[in-house]
Each structure stands twice: as C-alpha cells, then as structure tokens.
N, C-alpha and C positions, 0 to 999 in steps of 0.2 A: 648795397649796388648803388647805382651810376646810370640813366639814363643810355648811354652808350654803350653798355652792356647787354641790353639788348636789339640794338641794331639786327646783328646776325643774323639772330632767329626774325625779325620782321623781314628782310631782306633775302633768306634763301633760305627758309624752313618752310615747313608743310604747312597746311592751315593750323594744325594741334600746338606748332613751334610759335606762328604767328598770335597761335591764341592767348598761348602764355607771356609773350612778349607783348599784348596788350594787356594784358593784368599785371605784371612787372609795373611798368608805365604807370598805371592808372594809381597803382600804388605807391607809388614813387610819389608821383606828383598832389597826390593825397595826403602821405604822411609830411613832405614839405610845406604844402598848405595848411595845413595843420599846427606845424614849428611856428607860421610865420602868426595865424590868429591865436596862439597860445603865445606868442613877440608881442603882439600890441597889445593884448589884455595884462601882462608883466610888465608891460612897458618898458620893454628890454631893446626894440627894434633898432635896425642903427638907421632909420629911412621916412619918412610921412609916407604910406601907401594913401594913392588918390582913391583909392574907392572906400567907399561906408567899409566899418568892420562884415555888417548884413550883408553885403553882397558876398564876402571871401564867406559865411556860414551859411551860410544858405548854397553857394556852389560846392562845397563839403557835403555838403549833406547828400544833392544829386550826384555827386562821384560817389559816394558809400553806398548807394542805393544801387548803380552802374555797377560796383563791384561785387553787393549781393547777388546783381542778374548773372556777371558774367561765373561764380561761384557756384551756384546752381546748372549753370551751361557745363560746367566742368564734369559737374558730378554725373550729367544724364549723356555725355561726350566723353567719357571714361577720360579723361583730362586731367593731370598730375599737374594740383598748384601747391604752389609753398610760399609762405608769407616772405614778405619783402624786408628788407632793414638797410638802411641809409648809410652810407661809409661814413663813418667818423673822420672828421679829420683832426 
C-alpha cells in the first residue's frame, strides 16, 4: 500500500473511512521511518540524513503511541483496521 491509495477515503469517505485512512497513512509513514532507521544503523542508506538518528527514533516512538491510541479508539467505535504493508518495488 502507498499513501496515494488512501486519498479516496480521506476526501470522499465517512468519518470511519477517514479514520481508517489516517491509520493507514500513519502505518505507512511509520514503516518507512523504521526502514530508514534500520538502514542508517546498517549503513546501507544512500544519503546522509540531516537529523540525528535519536530524533528519528523519538519520532518513531511517538508515532507508535499514536498508532496504539487509534487502535484503541477503533475498538471502541467499531471500526475495522487491518495491517498495512509497503508495496515492494
């Protein structure tokens, strides 16, 4: 899944559709950030990040907390969420 795949739900959907799209977008961004952090640690990244890895790790941690909150809300509001994976190139 890619961010562009969530746009329809964001602009045309009900609040539940927008909620699902928000969760999917967050999941995609977190997966990409986690991949970036991994590549930095493995020294396999093809550019020099301007921010220290500690900033990226802190951002990822906050995103995980936010994701958990959305998951708890989804249970309370009877919204079905599914795991998101990145499209392989």
